[in-house]
C-alpha positions as a Markdown table, in Angstrom:
| # | Residue | x | y | z |
|---|---|---|---|---|
| 1 | Met | 167.3 | 5.8 | 161.1 |
| 2 | Glu | 166.3 | 8.6 | 158.7 |
| 3 | Gln | 164.0 | 7.3 | 155.9 |
| 4 | Leu | 165.4 | 7.5 | 152.4 |
| 5 | Ala | 163.7 | 9.8 | 149.9 |
| 6 | Ile | 163.3 | 6.8 | 147.5 |
| 7 | Ala | 161.1 | 5.2 | 150.2 |
| 8 | Gly | 159.0 | 8.2 | 150.9 |
| 9 | Gly | 161.3 | 10.3 | 153.2 |
| 10 | Ala | 162.3 | 13.9 | 152.8 |
| 11 | Pro | 165.2 | 14.4 | 150.3 |
| 12 | Val | 168.4 | 16.0 | 151.6 |
| 13 | Arg | 167.8 | 19.0 | 149.3 |
| 14 | Glu | 164.8 | 20.5 | 147.5 |
| 15 | Thr | 166.4 | 21.2 | 144.1 |
| 16 | Pro | 168.5 | 18.8 | 142.0 |
| 17 | Ile | 172.3 | 19.2 | 141.7 |
| 18 | His | 174.0 | 17.4 | 138.8 |
| 19 | Tyr | 177.5 | 15.9 | 138.5 |
| 20 | Gly | 178.8 | 18.7 | 136.3 |
| 21 | Arg | 177.9 | 22.2 | 135.0 |
| 22 | Gln | 179.7 | 24.9 | 133.1 |
| 23 | Tyr | 180.4 | 28.4 | 134.6 |
| 24 | Ile | 179.9 | 31.4 | 132.4 |
| 25 | Asp | 180.4 | 34.9 | 133.6 |
| 26 | Gln | 180.1 | 38.4 | 132.1 |
| 27 | Ala | 183.6 | 38.4 | 130.8 |
| 28 | Asp | 182.8 | 35.2 | 128.8 |
| 29 | Ile | 179.7 | 36.8 | 127.4 |
| 30 | Glu | 181.5 | 40.0 | 126.4 |
| 31 | Ala | 184.3 | 38.0 | 124.7 |
| 32 | Val | 181.7 | 36.1 | 122.6 |
| 33 | Ala | 179.8 | 39.3 | 121.8 |
| 34 | Glu | 183.0 | 40.9 | 120.7 |
| 35 | Ala | 183.8 | 38.0 | 118.4 |
| 36 | Leu | 180.3 | 38.2 | 116.9 |
| 37 | Arg | 180.9 | 41.8 | 116.1 |
| 38 | Ser | 184.2 | 41.1 | 114.4 |
| 39 | Pro | 184.8 | 40.5 | 110.6 |
| 40 | Ala | 186.0 | 36.9 | 111.0 |
| 41 | Leu | 183.7 | 34.3 | 112.6 |
| 42 | Thr | 185.9 | 31.3 | 111.8 |
| 43 | Gly | 189.6 | 30.8 | 111.0 |
| 44 | Gly | 190.4 | 34.3 | 112.3 |
| 45 | Pro | 192.6 | 35.9 | 114.9 |
| 46 | Arg | 190.9 | 34.5 | 117.9 |
| 47 | Val | 191.7 | 30.9 | 116.9 |
| 48 | Glu | 195.4 | 31.9 | 116.7 |
| 49 | Gln | 195.0 | 33.6 | 120.0 |
| 50 | Leu | 193.6 | 30.5 | 121.5 |
| 51 | Glu | 196.5 | 28.4 | 120.2 |
| 52 | Arg | 199.0 | 30.8 | 121.6 |
| 53 | Arg | 197.2 | 30.7 | 125.0 |
| 54 | Leu | 197.2 | 26.9 | 125.0 |
| 55 | Cys | 200.9 | 26.9 | 124.4 |
| 56 | Glu | 201.3 | 29.2 | 127.4 |
| 57 | Val | 199.1 | 27.0 | 129.6 |
| 58 | Thr | 200.6 | 23.7 | 128.6 |
| 59 | Gln | 204.2 | 24.9 | 127.8 |
| 60 | Ala | 203.9 | 22.9 | 124.5 |
| 61 | Lys | 205.6 | 24.4 | 121.4 |
| 62 | Tyr | 202.6 | 24.0 | 119.2 |
| 63 | Ala | 198.8 | 23.9 | 119.5 |
| 64 | Val | 196.1 | 23.2 | 116.9 |
| 65 | Ala | 192.6 | 24.1 | 117.9 |
| 66 | Val | 189.8 | 22.0 | 116.4 |
| 67 | Ser | 186.0 | 21.5 | 116.5 |
| 68 | Asn | 185.9 | 19.1 | 119.4 |
| 69 | Gly | 187.9 | 16.6 | 121.5 |
| 70 | Thr | 187.0 | 13.7 | 119.2 |
| 71 | Ala | 188.3 | 15.6 | 116.2 |
| 72 | Ala | 191.5 | 16.2 | 118.2 |
| 73 | Leu | 191.9 | 12.4 | 118.8 |
| 74 | His | 191.1 | 11.6 | 115.2 |
| 75 | Leu | 193.7 | 14.0 | 113.9 |
| 76 | Ala | 196.3 | 12.8 | 116.4 |
| 77 | Ala | 195.7 | 9.2 | 115.3 |
| 78 | Met | 196.2 | 10.3 | 111.7 |
| 79 | Ala | 199.3 | 12.3 | 112.4 |
| 80 | Ala | 200.7 | 9.4 | 114.4 |
| 81 | Gly | 200.5 | 7.3 | 111.2 |
| 82 | Phe | 198.3 | 4.6 | 112.6 |
| 83 | Ala | 196.8 | 2.5 | 109.8 |
| 84 | Ala | 195.2 | -0.8 | 108.9 |
| 85 | Gly | 197.2 | -3.7 | 110.4 |
| 86 | Asp | 198.4 | -1.7 | 113.3 |
| 87 | Glu | 197.5 | -2.2 | 117.0 |
| 88 | Val | 197.1 | 0.7 | 119.4 |
| 89 | Ile | 196.8 | 0.1 | 123.1 |
| 90 | Val | 194.0 | 2.2 | 124.8 |
| 91 | Ser | 192.5 | 2.5 | 128.2 |
| 92 | Ser | 189.4 | 0.4 | 128.9 |
| 93 | Ile | 187.7 | 3.0 | 131.2 |
| 94 | Thr | 187.1 | 6.1 | 129.1 |
| 95 | Phe | 184.6 | 7.7 | 126.7 |
| 96 | Ala | 184.4 | 5.7 | 123.5 |
| 97 | Ala | 186.1 | 8.4 | 121.4 |
| 98 | Ser | 189.5 | 7.4 | 122.9 |
| 99 | Ala | 189.2 | 4.0 | 121.2 |
| 100 | Asn | 187.1 | 5.1 | 118.2 |
| 101 | Cys | 189.9 | 7.3 | 116.9 |
| 102 | Val | 191.9 | 4.2 | 116.4 |
| 103 | Leu | 189.1 | 2.6 | 114.4 |
| 104 | Tyr | 188.7 | 5.8 | 112.3 |
| 105 | Val | 192.2 | 5.2 | 110.8 |
| 106 | Gly | 191.6 | 1.5 | 110.3 |
| 107 | Ala | 193.8 | 0.3 | 113.2 |
| 108 | Lys | 192.8 | -2.1 | 116.0 |
| 109 | Pro | 192.2 | -0.9 | 119.6 |
| 110 | Val | 193.7 | -3.2 | 122.2 |
| 111 | Phe | 192.3 | -2.6 | 125.6 |
| 112 | Ala | 194.6 | -2.3 | 128.7 |
| 113 | Asp | 193.3 | -2.8 | 132.2 |
| 114 | Ile | 193.3 | -0.1 | 134.9 |
| 115 | Asn | 195.1 | 0.3 | 138.2 |
| 116 | Pro | 192.3 | -0.5 | 140.7 |
| 117 | Glu | 193.4 | 2.3 | 143.0 |
| 118 | Thr | 194.1 | 5.2 | 140.6 |
| 119 | Tyr | 191.7 | 4.1 | 137.9 |
| 120 | Asn | 194.2 | 5.1 | 135.2 |
| 121 | Ile | 195.7 | 2.8 | 132.6 |
| 122 | Asp | 198.1 | 0.3 | 134.2 |
| 123 | Pro | 201.6 | 0.3 | 132.6 |
| 124 | Asp | 202.1 | -3.4 | 133.5 |
| 125 | Ser | 198.9 | -4.2 | 131.5 |
| 126 | Val | 200.3 | -2.1 | 128.6 |
| 127 | Arg | 203.6 | -4.0 | 128.6 |
| 128 | Ala | 201.8 | -7.4 | 128.5 |
| 129 | Leu | 199.8 | -6.3 | 125.4 |
| 130 | Ile | 202.7 | -5.2 | 123.2 |
| 131 | Thr | 203.2 | -7.2 | 120.0 |
| 132 | Pro | 205.1 | -6.6 | 116.7 |
| 133 | Arg | 202.0 | -4.8 | 115.4 |
| 134 | Thr | 201.8 | -2.3 | 118.3 |
| 135 | Lys | 202.3 | 1.2 | 117.0 |
| 136 | Gly | 201.1 | 3.4 | 119.9 |
| 137 | Ile | 199.3 | 4.1 | 123.1 |
| 138 | Val | 196.3 | 6.3 | 123.8 |
| 139 | Ala | 196.5 | 7.0 | 127.6 |
| 140 | Val | 193.6 | 8.7 | 129.3 |
| 141 | Asp | 194.1 | 11.1 | 132.2 |
| 142 | Phe | 190.9 | 9.8 | 133.8 |
| 143 | Thr | 189.2 | 12.2 | 136.2 |
| 144 | Gly | 192.0 | 14.7 | 135.5 |
| 145 | Gln | 194.8 | 12.8 | 137.2 |
| 146 | Ala | 197.8 | 12.4 | 135.0 |
| 147 | Val | 198.7 | 8.9 | 133.9 |
| 148 | Glu | 202.1 | 7.4 | 134.8 |
| 149 | Leu | 203.8 | 9.4 | 132.1 |
| 150 | Glu | 207.3 | 8.5 | 133.0 |
| 151 | Glu | 206.7 | 4.8 | 132.8 |
| 152 | Leu | 204.6 | 5.1 | 129.6 |
| 153 | Arg | 207.2 | 7.2 | 127.9 |
| 154 | Ala | 209.8 | 4.6 | 128.8 |
| 155 | Ile | 207.7 | 1.8 | 127.3 |
| 156 | Cys | 207.3 | 3.9 | 124.1 |
| 157 | Arg | 211.0 | 4.6 | 123.8 |
| 158 | Glu | 211.7 | 0.9 | 124.3 |
| 159 | His | 209.3 | -0.2 | 121.6 |
| 160 | Asn | 209.4 | 2.8 | 119.3 |
| 161 | Leu | 205.7 | 3.7 | 119.9 |
| 162 | Ile | 203.8 | 7.0 | 119.7 |
| 163 | Leu | 202.2 | 8.2 | 122.9 |
| 164 | Ile | 199.0 | 10.1 | 122.6 |
| 165 | Glu | 197.7 | 11.5 | 125.9 |
| 166 | Asp | 193.9 | 12.0 | 126.0 |
| 167 | Ala | 193.8 | 14.9 | 128.4 |
| 168 | Ala | 190.1 | 15.7 | 127.9 |
| 169 | His | 189.7 | 15.7 | 131.7 |
| 170 | Ala | 193.1 | 17.2 | 132.5 |
| 171 | Ile | 193.5 | 20.8 | 131.4 |
| 172 | Gly | 195.6 | 22.5 | 134.2 |
| 173 | Thr | 197.0 | 19.2 | 135.6 |
| 174 | Lys | 200.8 | 18.9 | 136.0 |
| 175 | Tyr | 203.0 | 15.9 | 136.1 |
| 176 | Lys | 206.2 | 16.3 | 138.2 |
| 177 | Gly | 205.7 | 20.0 | 137.9 |
| 178 | Gln | 205.4 | 20.0 | 134.1 |
| 179 | Pro | 202.0 | 20.9 | 132.6 |
| 180 | Val | 200.0 | 18.1 | 130.8 |
| 181 | Gly | 200.2 | 18.9 | 127.1 |
| 182 | Ser | 204.0 | 19.2 | 126.8 |
| 183 | Ile | 205.0 | 15.7 | 127.7 |
| 184 | Ala | 203.5 | 13.1 | 125.3 |
| 185 | Asp | 204.1 | 13.1 | 121.6 |
| 186 | Met | 200.6 | 14.6 | 121.2 |
| 187 | Thr | 198.1 | 15.6 | 123.8 |
| 188 | Cys | 194.4 | 16.0 | 123.1 |
| 189 | Phe | 192.0 | 18.3 | 125.0 |
| 190 | Ser | 188.2 | 18.8 | 125.0 |
| 191 | Phe | 186.2 | 21.9 | 125.8 |
| 192 | His | 182.8 | 20.3 | 126.1 |
| 193 | Pro | 180.5 | 22.1 | 128.6 |
| 194 | Val | 181.0 | 19.6 | 131.5 |
| 195 | Lys | 184.8 | 20.0 | 131.3 |
| 196 | Thr | 186.7 | 22.4 | 133.5 |
| 197 | Val | 187.1 | 24.9 | 130.6 |
| 198 | Thr | 184.5 | 25.1 | 127.9 |
| 199 | Gly | 183.8 | 26.6 | 124.5 |
| 200 | Gly | 180.4 | 25.0 | 124.2 |
| 201 | Glu | 182.4 | 22.5 | 122.0 |
| 202 | Gly | 186.0 | 22.6 | 120.9 |
| 203 | Gly | 189.2 | 20.7 | 121.3 |
| 204 | Ala | 192.9 | 20.9 | 120.7 |
| 205 | Val | 196.1 | 18.9 | 120.0 |
| 206 | Thr | 199.4 | 20.1 | 121.5 |
| 207 | Thr | 202.8 | 18.8 | 120.4 |
| 208 | Asn | 206.5 | 19.7 | 120.5 |
| 209 | Asp | 207.1 | 18.2 | 117.1 |
| 210 | Glu | 207.0 | 20.7 | 114.2 |
| 211 | Arg | 206.5 | 18.0 | 111.6 |
| 212 | Ile | 203.4 | 16.7 | 113.4 |
| 213 | Tyr | 202.2 | 20.3 | 114.0 |
| 214 | Arg | 202.3 | 21.1 | 110.2 |
| 215 | Arg | 200.4 | 17.9 | 109.4 |
| 216 | Leu | 197.8 | 18.6 | 112.0 |
| 217 | Leu | 197.2 | 22.0 | 110.5 |
| 218 | Arg | 196.6 | 20.4 | 107.1 |
| 219 | Leu | 194.4 | 17.6 | 108.3 |
| 220 | Arg | 192.2 | 20.1 | 110.2 |
| 221 | Ser | 191.3 | 21.8 | 106.9 |
| 222 | His | 190.7 | 19.1 | 104.3 |
| 223 | Gly | 194.4 | 18.3 | 103.8 |
| 224 | Ile | 194.8 | 21.6 | 102.0 |
| 225 | Thr | 197.9 | 23.7 | 102.3 |
| 226 | Arg | 199.0 | 27.2 | 101.2 |
| 227 | Asn | 202.6 | 26.4 | 102.1 |
| 228 | Arg | 204.6 | 26.1 | 98.9 |
| 229 | Glu | 207.1 | 23.8 | 100.6 |
| 230 | Glu | 204.3 | 21.2 | 101.1 |
| 231 | Met | 202.8 | 21.4 | 97.6 |
| 232 | Val | 203.4 | 18.9 | 94.8 |
| 233 | His | 202.8 | 21.7 | 92.2 |
| 234 | Pro | 204.0 | 24.9 | 93.9 |
| 235 | Thr | 203.3 | 28.3 | 92.5 |
| 236 | Asp | 203.6 | 31.9 | 93.8 |
| 237 | Ala | 200.0 | 32.7 | 92.8 |
| 238 | Ala | 198.4 | 34.4 | 95.8 |
| 239 | Trp | 195.1 | 32.6 | 95.3 |
| 240 | Tyr | 196.5 | 29.1 | 95.0 |
| 241 | Asn | 196.0 | 26.3 | 97.5 |
| 242 | Glu | 196.5 | 22.6 | 97.1 |
| 243 | Gln | 195.0 | 19.5 | 98.6 |
| 244 | Val | 198.0 | 17.2 | 99.3 |
| 245 | Glu | 196.2 | 14.5 | 101.4 |
| 246 | Leu | 192.8 | 13.6 | 102.6 |
| 247 | Gly | 191.8 | 15.7 | 105.6 |
| 248 | Tyr | 188.6 | 16.9 | 107.3 |
| 249 | Asn | 186.8 | 20.1 | 108.2 |
| 250 | Tyr | 187.6 | 20.1 | 111.8 |
| 251 | Arg | 188.0 | 23.9 | 112.1 |
| 252 | Ile | 186.9 | 25.7 | 115.3 |
| 253 | Thr | 185.1 | 29.1 | 115.1 |
| 254 | Asp | 186.4 | 32.3 | 116.5 |
| 255 | Ile | 183.2 | 32.5 | 118.6 |
| 256 | Gln | 184.2 | 29.3 | 120.4 |
| 257 | Ala | 187.9 | 30.3 | 120.6 |
| 258 | Ala | 186.9 | 33.6 | 122.2 |
| 259 | Leu | 185.0 | 31.8 | 124.9 |
| 260 | Ile | 187.8 | 29.3 | 125.6 |
| 261 | Val | 190.4 | 32.1 | 125.9 |
| 262 | Ser | 188.2 | 33.9 | 128.4 |
| 263 | Gln | 187.6 | 30.6 | 130.3 |
| 264 | Leu | 191.4 | 29.9 | 130.4 |
| 265 | Asp | 191.8 | 33.2 | 132.3 |
| 266 | Lys | 189.8 | 31.6 | 135.1 |
| 267 | Leu | 191.5 | 28.2 | 135.0 |
| 268 | Pro | 193.6 | 28.9 | 138.2 |
| 269 | Ala | 190.4 | 29.7 | 140.1 |
| 270 | Phe | 188.5 | 26.8 | 138.6 |
| 271 | Ala | 191.3 | 24.4 | 139.6 |
| 272 | Lys | 191.6 | 25.9 | 143.1 |
| 273 | Arg | 187.8 | 25.5 | 143.8 |
| 274 | Arg | 187.7 | 21.9 | 142.4 |
| 275 | Asp | 190.6 | 21.0 | 144.7 |
| 276 | Glu | 188.8 | 22.4 | 147.7 |
| 277 | Ile | 185.8 | 20.3 | 147.0 |
| 278 | Val | 187.8 | 17.2 | 146.4 |
| 279 | Lys | 189.6 | 17.6 | 149.7 |
| 280 | Lys | 186.2 | 18.0 | 151.5 |
| 281 | Tyr | 184.9 | 14.9 | 149.9 |
| 282 | Asn | 188.1 | 12.9 | 150.6 |
| 283 | Ala | 188.0 | 13.9 | 154.3 |
| 284 | Ala | 184.3 | 13.0 | 154.6 |
| 285 | Phe | 184.5 | 9.6 | 152.8 |
| 286 | Ala | 187.9 | 8.5 | 154.2 |
| 287 | Asp | 186.1 | 7.5 | 157.4 |
| 288 | Met | 183.5 | 5.4 | 155.7 |
| 289 | Pro | 184.9 | 1.9 | 155.1 |
| 290 | Glu | 181.9 | 1.3 | 152.8 |
| 291 | Leu | 183.5 | 3.6 | 150.2 |
| 292 | Gln | 186.8 | 3.7 | 148.4 |
| 293 | Val | 188.6 | 7.0 | 147.7 |
| 294 | Gln | 190.6 | 7.3 | 144.5 |
| 295 | Arg | 194.3 | 7.2 | 145.1 |
| 296 | Glu | 196.3 | 10.1 | 143.7 |
| 297 | Ile | 199.9 | 9.5 | 142.5 |
| 298 | Pro | 202.3 | 11.9 | 144.0 |
| 299 | Glu | 203.6 | 13.0 | 140.6 |
| 300 | Ser | 200.2 | 14.4 | 139.6 |
| 301 | Ala | 199.1 | 17.9 | 140.7 |
| 302 | Thr | 195.6 | 17.3 | 139.5 |
| 303 | Thr | 192.9 | 19.6 | 138.3 |
| 304 | Arg | 190.0 | 17.2 | 138.9 |
| 305 | His | 187.3 | 16.9 | 136.3 |
| 306 | Leu | 185.3 | 14.1 | 138.0 |
| 307 | Tyr | 184.9 | 12.8 | 141.5 |
| 308 | Ile | 184.4 | 9.1 | 141.6 |
| 309 | Leu | 182.4 | 7.6 | 144.4 |
| 310 | Arg | 183.3 | 3.9 | 144.6 |
| 311 | Leu | 181.2 | 1.5 | 146.6 |
| 312 | Arg | 182.6 | -1.5 | 148.5 |
| 313 | Pro | 179.8 | -4.0 | 147.9 |
| 314 | Glu | 181.0 | -6.5 | 150.5 |
| 315 | Arg | 180.1 | -3.8 | 153.1 |
| 316 | Leu | 176.7 | -2.7 | 151.8 |
| 317 | Asn | 173.3 | -4.3 | 151.5 |
| 318 | Cys | 172.7 | -2.8 | 148.0 |
| 319 | Asp | 174.3 | -2.8 | 144.5 |
| 320 | Arg | 175.4 | 0.2 | 142.5 |
| 321 | Arg | 172.0 | 0.6 | 140.8 |
| 322 | Glu | 170.1 | 0.8 | 144.0 |
| 323 | Phe | 172.6 | 3.3 | 145.6 |
| 324 | Phe | 172.5 | 5.4 | 142.4 |
| 325 | Asp | 168.7 | 5.6 | 142.3 |
| 326 | Ala | 168.5 | 6.3 | 146.0 |
| 327 | Leu | 171.0 | 9.2 | 145.7 |
| 328 | Trp | 169.1 | 10.6 | 142.7 |
| 329 | Ala | 165.9 | 10.6 | 144.9 |
| 330 | Glu | 167.8 | 12.8 | 147.4 |
| 331 | Asn | 168.2 | 15.3 | 144.6 |
| 332 | Ile | 171.9 | 14.5 | 144.2 |
| 333 | Cys | 172.1 | 13.4 | 140.5 |
| 334 | Pro | 175.2 | 11.3 | 139.7 |
| 335 | Gln | 176.4 | 9.8 | 136.5 |
| 336 | Val | 178.5 | 6.7 | 135.7 |
| 337 | His | 181.9 | 7.1 | 134.0 |
| 338 | Tyr | 182.4 | 4.8 | 132.2 |
| 339 | Leu | 181.2 | 1.6 | 130.7 |
| 340 | Pro | 184.3 | -0.4 | 129.6 |
| 341 | Val | 184.5 | 0.6 | 126.0 |
| 342 | Tyr | 184.5 | -3.0 | 124.6 |
| 343 | Trp | 181.2 | -3.7 | 126.4 |
| 344 | His | 179.4 | -1.4 | 123.9 |
| 345 | Ser | 177.4 | -3.4 | 121.5 |
| 346 | Tyr | 179.3 | -2.0 | 118.5 |
| 347 | Tyr | 182.5 | -3.4 | 119.9 |
| 348 | Glu | 180.8 | -6.7 | 120.7 |
| 349 | Lys | 180.0 | -6.9 | 117.0 |
| 350 | Leu | 183.7 | -6.3 | 116.2 |
| 351 | Gly | 184.5 | -9.4 | 118.2 |
| 352 | Tyr | 185.5 | -8.0 | 121.6 |
| 353 | Glu | 184.4 | -10.1 | 124.6 |
| 354 | Arg | 183.8 | -9.5 | 128.2 |
| 355 | Gly | 186.6 | -10.5 | 130.6 |
| 356 | Leu | 189.4 | -8.7 | 128.9 |
| 357 | Cys | 190.1 | -6.2 | 131.7 |
| 358 | Pro | 188.9 | -7.6 | 135.1 |
| 359 | Asn | 189.8 | -4.5 | 137.1 |
| 360 | Ala | 188.0 | -2.2 | 134.7 |
| 361 | Glu | 184.9 | -4.4 | 134.7 |
| 362 | Gln | 184.7 | -4.6 | 138.5 |
| 363 | Phe | 185.3 | -0.8 | 138.7 |
| 364 | Tyr | 182.3 | -0.2 | 136.4 |
| 365 | Glu | 180.0 | -2.2 | 138.6 |
| 366 | Glu | 180.9 | -0.2 | 141.7 |
| 367 | Val | 181.2 | 3.5 | 140.7 |
| 368 | Met | 179.3 | 6.7 | 140.0 |
| 369 | Ser | 180.4 | 10.3 | 139.6 |
| 370 | Ile | 179.0 | 12.8 | 142.1 |
| 371 | Pro | 178.8 | 16.6 | 141.7 |
| 372 | Leu | 182.0 | 18.5 | 141.2 |
| 373 | Tyr | 182.2 | 21.9 | 139.5 |
| 374 | Tyr | 183.4 | 25.4 | 140.2 |
| 375 | Ala | 180.0 | 27.0 | 141.0 |
| 376 | Met | 179.1 | 24.6 | 143.8 |
| 377 | Thr | 178.5 | 26.4 | 147.1 |
| 378 | Asp | 179.8 | 25.0 | 150.4 |
| 379 | Gln | 176.2 | 24.1 | 151.1 |
| 380 | Asp | 176.0 | 22.2 | 147.9 |
| 381 | Val | 179.0 | 20.2 | 148.9 |
| 382 | Glu | 177.6 | 19.5 | 152.4 |
| 383 | Asp | 174.4 | 18.4 | 150.8 |
| 384 | Val | 176.2 | 15.8 | 148.7 |
| 385 | Ile | 178.2 | 14.6 | 151.7 |
| 386 | Leu | 175.0 | 14.4 | 153.9 |
| 387 | Ala | 173.2 | 12.4 | 151.2 |
| 388 | Val | 176.0 | 9.9 | 150.7 |
| 389 | Lys | 176.3 | 9.5 | 154.5 |
| 390 | Lys | 172.5 | 9.0 | 154.8 |
| 391 | Leu | 172.6 | 6.2 | 152.2 |
| 392 | Val | 175.7 | 4.6 | 153.7 |
| 393 | Asp | 174.1 | 4.5 | 157.1 |
| 394 | His | 170.9 | 3.0 | 155.6 |
| 395 | Tyr | 172.6 | 0.3 | 153.5 |
| 396 | Arg | 175.5 | -0.6 | 155.8 |
| 397 | Lys | 175.8 | -4.3 | 156.6 |
């Protein structure tokens, strides 16, 4: 048996490869340079161009571009009207921002468990958590796979809830042929560098509701409006603007918007390459009973952001930490997505206890994200597969 690199053997590859990386080409660089040469660096025409482009990609009626994905979630929670005394059901396996946005507005996050095969929020768990105080759901398209939107929308209709879809992972994904971004009451996107499409930072909220759209525009910029119909003291003075509610400075720059627009031009190519890599991984790992492959629901045509490698500990002589460290030593550098949100020490201080979501907690103990991004070569992909196979052969019971 080949000796593991962590035990002194030769690693599968000489240079490290990490779980995610942005792809920037000359067109992106030229788009940013052109924005830098323009008169408006923020709040200018490229922000409007980005919003139009997002409407084209998602088929939503309205898009509001903001400074980052967390800002998008915060504004969505405000526009939904969540407030103190309300409960909002959120996924337990996600980045903390999906739940933090509920805390930002004074409401209480209530954590739903995941489906142990798809890793997305489980509609049955959601139903069991609804109380008279429940006002909405924040459902995360984890890894890029769409949540069970038809079922979640039915729950929302039945109980008069607002559905916010956290699609930070899912730009380009479709559900039953309809693009993510045009289905939920509001959908939030992130353009962080590890996402499929990046602006360095940046985010957006899409919606089909004009009333929500108008409020999002105000909230993005301090709660200030120039629309006379929204003012308490309207005037026709050209210089006049009025703060009608408390908002934030969550504006995005034209520099970032230019980069995102350029990146969106490459979204079909990004999605195609990611799908090719996922299929290669799935084919390689399906024959390894020591691993579990994420199940895709047939309704989701997924642009995958993360590839989750899930161990079956009953078939291996190691735990996740040992496997993770050994894979890193082979110069395949994974990450873990995610700690159940309520395990964070801040949430512990708020009174959340372990044991709330058994599927999520078991999932966390067994998973890691392996490299998946557009610029990976076929050799990179083969190196990842070889490294995983090397470890499975070594640790197999």
